[in-house]
N, C-alpha and C positions, 0 to 999 in steps of 0.2 A: 080813800082818805089817807092810807097809810104813806103814799108817796106824795101827799100832796104838797110836800115843801122839798121834794128830793132834789138835791143830793143832800138837805140839811136833814137833820133827825126831828121827827116830833113821836118819838117813841113814847115820851109820857104821857103825851096827848092821847095818843093813839090806845094807849093801856088803859087810860082812865075810860075812854069811851068806849071800848070794844071790851068787856068784861070778860066772857068765857074764854076760857082756854080753847076751847074748839074753835071758835072764829078765829081768834088771833094765829093759830096752827093751820087752819085753813088759809089765810092770806099768805103766811110765810111758805105754805106749800105752792101756791101761786107763783109766787117770787123765785121760790127755786126751779119749777118748772118753765118757768120763762129763760131762766140761765142754761136751763139743758138744750134748747131748742139748737138746732145744728142749721147755721146758714152757710150756703155757697157764696161767699163773698164776692169771687168775680170782681167785676169793674162796679159794684153798685156802691153808692153814697150812703154815709151813715143814715140818713133820713131814709132813702129806700129800704135799709136793712130794717129800721125801726117801722117801718110800715111792713115789711114783711113778718116780723115778730108778731106785731099788733094782728095781724090777719091769722097767723098760725093758732094765736091763742083764742082770737073769736071762734075760731072751728072748734077748737077745744072747750070753750065755756062760752057760749053764746049767750049766758044770762050777763056777762059782763058788759058795761055801759062802754060806749064809745070814749069817754074822756078815761075811763080806767085802760082800757086798751092802748090808748096812747100813751100813758103814763108807763104802762109795761114796756112798750117800744122803746119809750127813751132812758128807762131804767136799764134795759138791755144794751142799747147802744153807749150810755156813759159808763158802765161797766167794762166793756170790752176794746173801748176806743183806745 
């Protein structure tokens, strides 16, 4: 939900629906973890890198939905391109 309008902001909606500080911190922790993934860029496309990031996060957090993993891959590639 936090990234549903990414790269636009939906901070206000997110904060109103996710009311606990712990839940908001958990989401931000996952976003921070995503950005710390080391990728061997080689000759990969941004799409390939996004898939790789999603796979790494799936390994680390199997509870995340496929849609969440895709958004995390998109988040990573948007910020590093």
